[in-house]
ZAMARGU-4260 file (C-alpha; in steps of 0.2 Angstrom, whole numbers, plus 5000, padded with zeros to 4 digits):
<rodrens>
0) 4737/4795/5134 | 4738/4776/5133 | 4740/4777/5114 | 4753/4790/5116 | 4763/4779/5128
5) 4761/4764/5117 | 4770/4774/5103 | 4785/4778/5114 | 4801/4768/5110 | 4803/4753/5120
10) 4822/4754/5121 | 4835/4768/5125 | 4843/4764/5108 | 4828/4768/5099 | 4825/4783/5109
15) 4842/4790/5105 | 4841/4785/5087 | 4824/4795/5085 | 4833/4810/5093 | 4847/4809/5080
20) 4834/4807/5066 | 4825/4823/5072 | 4841/4833/5072 | 4844/4827/5055 | 4827/4832/5049
25) 4830/4849/5057 | 4846/4852/5047 | 4857/4853/5062 | 4865/4836/5061 | 4882/4842/5056
30) 4883/4855/5071 | 4876/4842/5082 | 4889/4829/5078 | 4903/4842/5082 | 4895/4847/5099
35) 4892/4829/5104 | 4911/4826/5101 | 4915/4840/5112 | 4903/4834/5126 | 4911/4817/5125
40) 4929/4821/5124 | 4932/4839/5131 | 4943/4840/5146 | 4931/4852/5155 | 4912/4854/5155
45) 4906/4866/5142 | 4896/4882/5146 | 4882/4888/5135 | 4893/4903/5130 | 4907/4891/5125
50) 4895/4881/5114 | 4890/4896/5105 | 4908/4900/5101 | 4911/4882/5095 | 4897/4884/5083
55) 4904/4900/5076 | 4920/4891/5070 | 4919/4885/5052 | 4931/4870/5051 | 4930/4870/5032
60) 4935/4888/5029 | 4945/4888/5045 | 4938/4904/5051 | 4930/4911/5067 | 4915/4922/5063
65) 4908/4931/5079 | 4892/4936/5069 | 4887/4917/5069 | 4885/4917/5088 | 4868/4913/5093
70) 4858/4927/5103 | 4847/4915/5111 | 4860/4904/5118 | 4851/4891/5128 | 4836/4889/5116
75) 4849/4889/5101 | 4858/4874/5109 | 4841/4864/5112 | 4837/4868/5094 | 4853/4860/5088
80) 4854/4846/5101 | 4839/4836/5105 | 4834/4838/5123 | 4833/4819/5125 | 4852/4819/5123
85) 4858/4834/5133 | 4853/4845/5148 | 4858/4862/5153 | 4859/4865/5172 | 4856/4880/5182
90) 4874/4886/5180 | 4872/4886/5161 | 4883/4871/5159 | 4879/4859/5145 | 4880/4840/5149
95) 4875/4824/5141 | 4858/4819/5149 | 4863/4802/5155 | 4878/4790/5155 | 4868/4780/5144
100) 4869/4793/5130 | 4888/4792/5131 | 4887/4773/5130 | 4876/4774/5115 | 4886/4787/5106
105) 4903/4778/5109 | 4897/4760/5107 | 4880/4758/5098 | 4879/4773/5087 | 4893/4767/5075
110) 4884/4751/5071 | 4867/4759/5067 | 4861/4768/5052 | 4863/4785/5061 | 4881/4783/5059
115) 4879/4789/5041 | 4873/4806/5047 | 4889/4809/5057 | 4903/4799/5064 | 4910/4799/5081
120) 4926/4791/5088 | 4939/4797/5100 | 4952/4801/5087 | 4941/4811/5076 | 4935/4820/5091
125) 4952/4825/5097 | 4956/4831/5079 | 4940/4841/5078 | 4942/4849/5095 | 4961/4853/5092
130) 4956/4861/5075 | 4942/4871/5083 | 4954/4877/5097 | 4968/4883/5085 | 4956/4891/5073
135) 4948/4901/5088 | 4966/4906/5094 | 4971/4912/5076 | 4959/4927/5078 | 4971/4934/5091
140) 4982/4940/5077 | 4984/4958/5080 | 4994/4969/5093 | 4983/4976/5106 | 4969/4964/5104
145) 4972/4958/5122 | 4973/4969/5138 | 4990/4976/5142 | 4991/4967/5158 | 4998/4949/5156
150) 4987/4942/5170 | 4970/4948/5163 | 4959/4940/5150 | 4941/4944/5146 | 4932/4927/5147
155) 4915/4936/5144 | 4921/4942/5127 | 4931/4926/5122 | 4922/4912/5132 | 4932/4898/5123
160) 4949/4907/5124 | 4957/4899/5140 | 4951/4882/5136 | 4957/4883/5118 | 4974/4890/5124
165) 4976/4877/5138 | 4970/4861/5130 | 4973/4861/5111 | 4991/4853/5114 | 4983/4839/5125
170) 4970/4836/5111 | 4985/4835/5099 | 4994/4823/5110 | 4979/4811/5110 | 4979/4810/5091
175) 4983/4792/5085 | 4999/4793/5076 | 4994/4778/5066 | 4980/4787/5058 | 4986/4796/5042
180) 4973/4809/5040 | 4977/4822/5053 | 4986/4834/5041 | 4973/4848/5043 | 4975/4848/5062
185) 4994/4848/5061 | 4994/4861/5047 | 4984/4873/5059 | 4996/4870/5073 | 5011/4874/5062
190) 5002/4890/5056 | 5000/4895/5075 | 5018/4890/5080 | 5026/4898/5064 | 5014/4913/5063
195) 5024/4926/5054 | 5016/4941/5062 | 5021/4934/5079 | 5005/4941/5087 | 4995/4925/5087
200) 5009/4915/5095 | 5013/4928/5108 | 4994/4931/5112 | 4992/4912/5114 | 5007/4912/5127
205) 4999/4927/5136 | 4982/4918/5138 | 4991/4902/5144 | 5009/4899/5145 | 5012/4882/5138
210) 5023/4868/5144 | 5022/4856/5129 | 5039/4853/5122 | 5033/4836/5115 | 5020/4845/5105
215) 5033/4856/5097 | 5045/4842/5094 | 5031/4831/5087 | 5022/4844/5076 | 5035/4857/5072
220) 5049/4846/5069 | 5044/4828/5064 | 5030/4836/5052 | 5041/4849/5044 | 5051/4842/5029
225) 5066/4854/5033 | 5070/4862/5050 | 5080/4875/5040 | 5066/4880/5028 | 5067/4898/5023
230) 5053/4910/5020 | 5042/4923/5029 | 5046/4939/5038 | 5058/4931/5050 | 5067/4919/5038
235) 5067/4902/5047 | 5060/4893/5063 | 5076/4896/5073 | 5075/4915/5070 | 5057/4915/5076
240) 5061/4906/5091 | 5075/4918/5096 | 5064/4933/5093 | 5051/4925/5105 | 5064/4922/5118
245) 5059/4903/5118 | 5076/4895/5124 | 5068/4878/5125 | 5063/4879/5107 | 5080/4886/5101
250) 5088/4871/5110 | 5076/4859/5102 | 5079/4866/5085 | 5098/4866/5087 | 5097/4847/5093
255) 5088/4844/5076 | 5102/4851/5066 | 5095/4869/5063 | 5108/4879/5054 | 5114/4892/5068
260) 5120/4904/5054 | 5106/4902/5042 | 5103/4919/5033 | 5087/4927/5029 | 5072/4936/5036
265) 5071/4953/5044 | 5085/4951/5057 | 5097/4942/5045 | 5101/4927/5057 | 5096/4920/5074
270) 5110/4928/5083 | 5105/4946/5078 | 5087/4941/5082 | 5091/4936/5100 | 5102/4951/5102
275) 5089/4963/5097 | 5077/4955/5109 | 5090/4956/5123 | 5090/4937/5127 | 5107/4934/5134
280) 5104/4916/5138 | 5099/4912/5120 | 5114/4922/5113 | 5125/4912/5124 | 5117/4896/5118
285) 5119/4901/5100 | 5138/4906/5102 | 5141/4889/5110 | 5134/4881/5094 | 5146/4891/5084
290) 5136/4906/5078 | 5146/4918/5067 | 5147/4933/5079 | 5151/4944/5064 | 5138/4938/5051
295) 5132/4952/5041 | 5114/4956/5035 | 5097/4960/5041 | 5089/4976/5047 | 5103/4980/5060
300) 5118/4973/5050 | 5125/4962/5063 | 5122/4956/5081 | 5133/4969/5089 | 5123/4983/5082
305) 5107/4974/5087 | 5113/4972/5105 | 5117/4990/5106 | 5100/4995/5101 | 5092/4983/5113
310) 5102/4992/5127 | 5108/4976/5134 | 5126/4979/5140 | 5129/4961/5145 | 5125/4955/5128
315) 5137/4968/5120 | 5150/4962/5132 | 5147/4944/5128 | 5148/4948/5109 | 5164/4958/5111
320) 5172/4944/5121 | 5168/4932/5106 | 5178/4944/5095 | 5163/4954/5087 | 5170/4967/5075
325) 5167/4983/5085 | 5168/4993/5068 | 5158/4982/5057 | 5148/4993/5045 | 5131/4991/5038
330) 5113/4990/5044 | 5101/5004/5048 | 5112/5013/5060 | 5128/5011/5051 | 5138/5004/5065
335) 5137/4999/5083 | 5143/5015/5090 | 5131/5025/5081 | 5117/5013/5086 | 5122/5015/5104
340) 5123/5034/5103 | 5105/5035/5096 | 5098/5025/5110 | 5107/5036/5123 | 5116/5022/5132
345) 5132/5030/5138 | 5138/5014/5147 | 5137/5004/5130 | 5145/5019/5121 | 5159/5019/5134
350) 5161/5000/5132 | 5163/5001/5113 | 5175/5015/5114 | 5186/5005/5126 | 5186/4991/5113
355) 5193/5003/5100 | 5177/5008/5091 | 5181/5021/5078 | 5173/5037/5085 | 5173/5045/5068
360) 5166/5031/5057 | 5154/5037/5044 | 5137/5031/5038 | 5118/5030/5040 | 5106/5044/5043
365) 5116/5055/5054 | 5133/5052/5046 | 5142/5048/5062 | 5140/5046/5081 | 5143/5064/5086
370) 5129/5070/5074 | 5117/5057/5080 | 5120/5061/5099 | 5119/5079/5095 | 5103/5078/5087
375) 5096/5066/5100 | 5101/5078/5114 | 5112/5066/5124 | 5125/5079/5131 | 5134/5067/5141
380) 5137/5056/5126 | 5143/5071/5115 | 5155/5075/5129 | 5161/5057/5130 | 5164/5057/5111
385) 5173/5073/5111 | 5184/5067/5124 | 5188/5052/5113 | 5193/5064/5099 | 5177/5064/5089
390) 5179/5076/5074 | 5168/5091/5078 | 5167/5096/5060 | 5165/5080/5052 | 5153/5081/5037
395) 5139/5070/5031 | 5123/5064/5036 | 5105/5072/5036 | 5111/5088/5044 | 5128/5089/5037
400) 5137/5091/5054 | 5135/5090/5072 | 5132/5108/5075 | 5118/5109/5063 | 5110/5093/5070
405) 5110/5101/5088 | 5104/5117/5081 | 5088/5110/5073 | 5085/5097/5087 | 5070/5099/5099
410) 5079/5092/5114 | 5080/5102/5130 | 5099/5100/5130 | 5101/5108/5112 | 5108/5125/5118
415) 5120/5116/5130 | 5126/5105/5116 | 5128/5119/5104 | 5138/5128/5117 | 5149/5113/5120
420) 5152/5110/5101 | 5157/5128/5099 | 5169/5127/5114 | 5177/5112/5104 | 5180/5123/5089
425) 5164/5118/5079 | 5164/5128/5062 | 5149/5139/5065 | 5148/5143/5046 | 5150/5125/5040
430) 5140/5121/5024 | 5129/5106/5020 | 5115/5096/5026 | 5096/5099/5025 | 5097/5117/5031
435) 5113/5122/5023 | 5121/5129/5040 | 5118/5129/5058 | 5110/5147/5058 | 5096/5142/5046
440) 5093/5126/5056 | 5091/5136/5072 | 5078/5148/5064 | 5067/5133/5058 | 5066/5125/5075
445) 5051/5127/5086 | 5060/5124/5102 | 5057/5137/5116 | 5075/5143/5117 | 5077/5145/5098
450) 5080/5164/5100 | 5094/5161/5112 | 5101/5148/5100 | 5101/5161/5085 | 5109/5174/5097
455) 5122/5162/5102 | 5127/5157/5084 | 5127/5176/5079 | 5139/5179/5094 | 5150/5166/5087
460) 5151/5175/5070 | 5138/5165/5060 | 5136/5172/5043 | 5119/5180/5043 | 5118/5180/5024
465) 5125/5162/5021 | 5116/5154/5006 | 5110/5136/5004 | 5099/5123/5011 | 5081/5120/5010
470) 5076/5139/5013 | 5091/5147/5005 | 5095/5158/5019 | 5091/5161/5038 | 5080/5176/5035
475) 5069/5167/5023 | 5068/5152/5034 | 5063/5162/5049 | 5049/5172/5039 | 5042/5155/5033
480) 5042/5148/5051 | 5034/5164/5058 | 5047/5168/5071 | 5045/5187/5071 | 5058/5189/5085
485) 5071/5180/5075 | 5067/5190/5060 | 5070/5206/5070 | 5086/5199/5077 | 5093/5194/5059
490) 5088/5211/5052 | 5098/5219/5067 | 5113/5209/5062 | 5112/5215/5044 | 5103/5201/5035
495) 5100/5205/5017 | 5081/5208/5016 | 5081/5206/4997 | 5092/5191/4996 | 5086/5180/4981
500) 5084/5162/4979 | 5075/5147/4987 | 5058/5140/4984 | 5049/5157/4988 | 5062/5168/4980
505) 5064/5180/4994 | 5060/5183/5012 | 5044/5194/5008 | 5036/5181/4998 | 5040/5168/5011
510) 5032/5178/5024 | 5017/5181/5013 | 5014/5163/5010 | 5017/5157/5028 | 5002/5151/5038
515) 5009/5158/5054 | 4999/5170/5065 | 5013/5182/5065 | 5015/5183/5046 | 5007/5200/5044
520) 5018/5208/5057 | 5033/5200/5048 | 5028/5207/5032 | 5026/5224/5040 | 5044/5222/5048
525) 5052/5217/5031 | 5044/5232/5022 | 5050/5244/5036 | 5067/5237/5032 | 5066/5241/5013
530) 5060/5224/5007 | 5057/5226/4988 | 5038/5224/4987 | 5039/5219/4969 | 5054/5207/4970
535) 5052/5193/4957 | 5056/5175/4958 | 5051/5159/4968 | 5036/5148/4966 | 5023/5162/4966
540) 5033/5175/4956 | 5031/5189/4969 | 5024/5192/4987 | 5007/5199/4981 | 5003/5183/4971
545) 5008/5172/4986 | 4997/5182/4998 | 4982/5180/4986 | 4985/5162/4985 | 4986/5161/5004
550) 4969/5170/5005 | 4977/5184/5017 | 4967/5199/5013 | 4976/5209/5026 | 4993/5206/5018
555) 4986/5209/5001 | 4980/5226/5007 | 4997/5230/5016 | 5007/5226/5000 | 4996/5236/4989
560) 4997/5251/5001 | 5016/5249/4998 | 5014/5250/4979 | 5014/5232/4975 | 5012/5230/4956
565) 4995/5222/4954 | 4998/5216/4937 | 5016/5209/4939 | 5018/5193/4929 | 5026/5177/4934
570) 5024/5162/4945 | 5013/5147/4945 | 4997/5157/4942 | 5004/5171/4931 | 4998/5186/4941
575) 4989/5190/4957 | 4972/5190/4950 | 4973/5173/4943 | 4980/5167/4960 | 4965/5175/4969
580) 4953/5166/4956 | 4961/5150/4961 | 4958/5153/4979 | 4941/5159/4977 | 4942/5173/4989
585) 4930/5186/4983 | 4935/5200/4995 | 4953/5199/4989 | 4947/5198/4971 | 4937/5214/4973
590) 4952/5223/4981 | 4963/5219/4966 | 4950/5225/4954 | 4949/5241/4964 | 4968/5243/4962
595) 4966/5241/4943 | 4971/5223/4940 | 4970/5218/4922 | 4955/5207/4921 | 4962/5200/4904
600) 4980/5197/4909 | 4987/5181/4901 | 4999/5168/4908 | 5000/5155/4921 | 4993/5137/4921
605) 4975/5142/4917 | 4979/5156/4905 | 4969/5170/4913 | 4958/5173/4928 | 4941/5169/4920
610) 4947/5152/4915 | 4954/5149/4932 | 4938/5154/4941 | 4927/5144/4928 | 4938/5128/4932
615) 4937/5130/4950 | 4918/5133/4950 | 4918/5151/4958 | 4903/5158/4950 | 4903/5174/4960
620) 4921/5178/4954 | 4916/5173/4936 | 4901/5185/4937 | 4913/5199/4944 | 4925/5196/4930
625) 4912/5197/4917 | 4905/5213/4924 | 4923/5220/4923 | 4923/5216/4904 | 4933/5200/4905
630) 4936/5193/4887 | 4924/5178/4888 | 4933/5170/4873 | 4951/5173/4878 | 4962/5158/4872
635) 4976/5149/4881 | 4979/5139/4897 | 4976/5121/4900 | 4958/5121/4894 | 4959/5133/4880
640) 4945/5144/4886 | 4933/5147/4900 | 4919/5137/4893 | 4929/5122/4891 | 4936/5124/4908
645) 4918/5125/4916 | 4912/5111/4905 | 4926/5099/4910 | 4923/5104/4929 | 4905/5100/4928
650) 4899/5118/4933 | 4883/5120/4923 | 4878/5137/4931 | 4895/5144/4925 | 4892/5136/4908
655) 4875/5145/4907 | 4882/5161/4913 | 4896/5161/4900 | 4884/5156/4886 | 4873/5171/4891
660) 4888/5182/4888 | 4890/5176/4871 | 4905/5164/4873 | 4910/5155/4857 | 4902/5138/4860
665) 4913/5130/4847 | 4929/5138/4851 | 4943/5126/4848 | 4959/5122/4858 | 4964/5115/4875
670) 4966/5097/4880 | 4949/5092/4875 | 4947/5102/4859 | 4931/5110/4863 | 4918/5112/4877
675) 4906/5098/4871 | 4920/5086/4870 | 4926/5090/4887 | 4909/5088/4894 | 4906/5072/4885
680) 4923/5064/4890 | 4919/5068/4909 | 4901/5062/4908 | 4892/5078/4912 | 4875/5074/4904
685) 4866/5090/4909 | 4880/5101/4902 | 4881/5091/4886 | 4862/5094/4884 | 4864/5113/4887
690) 4878/5114/4874 | 4868/5105/4861 | 4853/5116/4864 | 4865/5131/4860 | 4870/5123/4844
695) 4887/5116/4849 | 4896/5108/4834 | 4897/5089/4838 | 4915/5087/4832 | 4922/5072/4840
700) 4910/5072/4855 | 4903/5056/4851 | 4919/5047/4851 | 4924/5056/4867 | 4908/5050/4875
705) 4911/5032/4869 | 4928/5031/4876 | 4923/5039/4893 | 4921/5027/4908 | 4908/5038/4916
710) 4892/5030/4922 | 4882/5042/4911 | 4891/5038/4895 | 4877/5028/4888 | 4865/5042/4891
715) 4877/5055/4883 | 4879/5044/4868 | 4860/5043/4866 | 4859/5062/4868 | 4872/5065/4854
720) 4864/5052/4842 | 4848/5061/4844 | 4857/5077/4837 | 4867/5070/4823 | 4871/5055/4812
725) 4889/5056/4808 | 4896/5043/4820 | 4914/5044/4814 | 4925/5032/4824 | 4913/5031/4838
730) 4909/5012/4835 | 4927/5008/4834 | 4930/5017/4850 | 4916/5009/4859 | 4921/4992/4853
735) 4939/4994/4859 | 4933/4999/4877 | 4920/4985/4878 | 4904/4995/4880 | 4892/4983/4873
740) 4877/4994/4876 | 4884/5008/4866 | 4889/4997/4852 | 4871/4991/4851 | 4865/5008/4851
745) 4877/5014/4837 | 4872/4999/4827 | 4854/5003/4829 | 4858/5020/4822 | 4866/5012/4807
750) 4884/5016/4811 | 4897/5011/4799 | 4907/4996/4805 | 4924/5003/4800 | 4937/4994/4810
755) 4926/4991/4824 | 4927/4972/4823 | 4945/4972/4823 | 4945/4984/4838 | 4934/4972/4848
760) 4944/4957/4842 | 4960/4964/4848 | 4953/4967/4866 | 4945/4950/4866 | 4927/4957/4868
765) 4918/4941/4862 | 4900/4947/4865 | 4904/4963/4855 | 4912/4953/4841 | 4896/4942/4841
770) 4885/4958/4840 | 4895/4965/4826 | 4895/4949/4816 | 4876/4948/4818 | 4876/4965/4809
775) 4887/4958/4795 | 4903/4967/4800 | 4917/4964/4788 | 4931/4953/4796 | 4945/4963/4789
780) 4960/4958/4800 | 4949/4954/4815 | 4955/4936/4815 | 4974/4942/4817 | 4968/4954/4830
785) 4959/4941/4840 | 4975/4929/4839 | 4985/4943/4846 | 4973/4946/4860 | 4975/4927/4865
790) 4956/4925/4866 | 4952/4908/4859 | 4933/4909/4860 | 4934/4925/4849 | 4945/4916/4836
795) 4933/4901/4836 | 4918/4913/4833 | 4926/4922/4819 | 4931/4905/4810 | 4913/4899/4813
800) 4908/4914/4803 | 4920/4910/4789 | 4934/4922/4792 | 4948/4919/4780 | 4961/4909/4790
805) 4974/4914/4777 | 4970/4932/4775 | 4986/4942/4772 | 4992/4959/4779 | 4995/4968/4795
810) 5010/4968/4806 | 5011/4949/4808 | 5006/4945/4790 | 4992/4933/4795 | 4983/4925/4809
815) 4994/4910/4811 | 5010/4920/4812 | 5002/4931/4825 | 4997/4917/4836 | 5014/4908/4833
820) 5023/4924/4838 | 5012/4926/4854 | 5016/4908/4858 | 4998/4903/4860 | 4998/4884/4857
825) 4979/4882/4858 | 4975/4895/4845 | 4989/4889/4833 | 4981/4871/4835 | 4964/4878/4831
830) 4970/4888/4815 | 4979/4873/4809 | 4964/4862/4810 | 4955/4876/4799 | 4969/4873/4786
835) 4980/4888/4790 | 4994/4890/4778 | 5011/4889/4787 | 5019/4903/4778 | 5032/4910/4790
840) 5023/4904/4806 | 5038/4892/4810 | 5050/4907/4809 | 5039/4917/4820 | 5037/4904/4833
845) 5056/4900/4833 | 5059/4919/4836 | 5046/4921/4849 | 5051/4922/4868 | 5035/4914/4874
850) 5037/4899/4886 | 5026/4889/4874 | 5036/4892/4858 | 5045/4875/4859 | 5028/4866/4859
855) 5022/4877/4844 | 5038/4873/4834 | 5035/4855/4837 | 5016/4856/4832 | 5021/4866/4816
860) 5034/4853/4811 | 5022/4839/4814 | 5011/4848/4801 | 5026/4847/4789 | 5030/4866/4790
865) 5045/4872/4779 | 5060/4875/4790 | 5063/4891/4780 | 5073/4903/4790 | 5067/4896/4807
870) 5084/4889/4811 | 5092/4906/4809 | 5078/4915/4819 | 5080/4903/4833 | 5099/4904/4833
875) 5098/4923/4834 | 5086/4923/4849 | 5096/4910/4858 | 5083/4897/4858 | 5094/4882/4861
880) 5080/4869/4863 | 5072/4875/4847 | 5088/4874/4837 | 5091/4856/4843 | 5073/4852/4838
885) 5075/4859/4821 | 5092/4851/4818 | 5084/4834/4822 | 5070/4837/4809 | 5083/4842/4796
890) 5093/4827/4800 | 5078/4816/4797
</rodrens>
């Protein structure tokens, strides 16, 4: 014990010095230094939870990583900070162990060798704490990251949040202005104040409403080179301040000569930004500073339109008093009146009309104010506009006219508005817009009173057979939408059940393809009204094909009972059987076969039913087709034949089945030529193996495999090489794609180099070029190809292997001309060092549009290149600087 006591330090200085040395040996001295600065200069005591948050902030990367929080908080703190220096009380507050620790750290430490481990001074501490706080706040950069209530903040989840929000400005104010290296802290503060997403700034305000005008003035203004600097989502600082409703900041920026009419950003200018946010006091301030009340631009076109959208009548009134143009056009809503009508603000609409707003002004999505209010369901505004002589039949906009807009609306007032428009002489048969006319629009709507709406329009003499619009006529629209009661009503009013046109050709096909629960009943109803069961046209050719694709066996059965032609041709899938093959519905398929469907009928995207089922991987249907004598070798369609389709799709079981039925394994045709090439290109190794076992002709399969980006391509190449030795252009293909392992494999099998070296050189695959050269590949035009690729290392490698620097031929004549044309200064220099003949290189460089061409011309001239036709080439291409340079050398 006495010996141990003798070894204790005899002074506090030595005690604390040893503590710091222990922290250094433990590898925690950096974190320790940061925490000690907090303990010395923070404005409040730190809790254990706050300490662990501080340690999760990376000052170098300027990030906060929650995963770096220590789970064992108290033990973790003692692991970093020696217990000689700190203590943790019962309330989990971390403190310096004694006042002498503070004295040592602030006075003695700087003069001792431990200061080399970490520095501590007041200015550095405030800078470090300020940075830590701002980085911590930058994590709140998303909407909804904080609770909805303004007065709630989860300190358990974010222990450092309130301190950081409240005190970073104070730490900023304590920085010594005479110290130049506070740029990092100031940059972080600027990123917080000018955050383009707004959320970080807004969330900071929500955590702790600041009162630090001096911070804004000191950091944001004195440290920004230009108060009018443009950029970001909101254009400039003044626009951002207006959006945030920060009048003090707006005032401050204006005092520092911010341009009140600066354009840019999402809202165009500051006045529009303040107007959309409904900040009347800021709008007033901007107007007093001569803001242009009619400035155009931004999302809403002008300030008046923005104010109408905000719904702030006082701002609208203020802008009008300052001579805002009530009929100014532009912006998302076209004009102020249409913006106000879409927002449903009758008072603002009334105010605009009193100021002579053009009630019939055209533009934007809904064409005019009447159509906008009709679609939105604002009956009182519709009434007001009509009283001000709105043209009830004005054309334009998404729905063509107000009546169609009201008819398609899902508003509870739609029926009343339609009635009101009809009372004001709306043309019930006006054509145009998305749905062609009001009747078709009404049949599409899913509002509760749509039957009444259709009834009302028919009572007003709506043409039940009017053509046009998205669904061609009202009957087809009602069938597709599944409105049986409306279909019944239209038929009672003499709708033409067999009218042709539109995406689905006729009403019966539309009903057959519909996913509505009522479509079987609608099909039955149409057939009872003499719908032509075999009517042709539309996307699916006929109703039977449409029903097969929709996998509705009940409708298929009903159509067949009504004598639908099971082999009718046309449509996307050629016939019903192919459509059923695509859908993979075995029961429907069986039903069609029972009704004598032609199993070998040709047509459609996939040629026939067997190819379709093979491509889709429907083994049961393939089996069924083969049992019904489907031609296993039938040609046509995207894949040429069924075997190629199954091979491409990777369906080994179907490939096996087709082979068992004597399919021609080497049949040619289709996108991939044959089955083996299709399987090789898609990387289906097991199918390649199966086809090879059945004596498939290799053809271009090896080349297809080398080009493939499949993970299995090396295995497939190996497999193919084991079966034959005619490599064709496989080596060239692999070289071009950069598959070094395949190139190695091919070379081991004595592949002919062909143009492989040139292919690899053109793509800059240096490792493959090296490999080919080691196998004595002929250079050919590889050097020129490498010059075009711009890969200097490959050029260097070829030259080291004695490539002929002046070899002639190819599109660019030789390597130097190729490099000159591409504007690659470094490669031109390299070629010249290897005694490249200038040839027409000077002309090529003069004609090049590369930004480096002037340097290359200078380089060539220094090597005494002949001017030749270079002056003419430069003149033709408008290279003024090169023309000047050439003339200077000619004069010399």
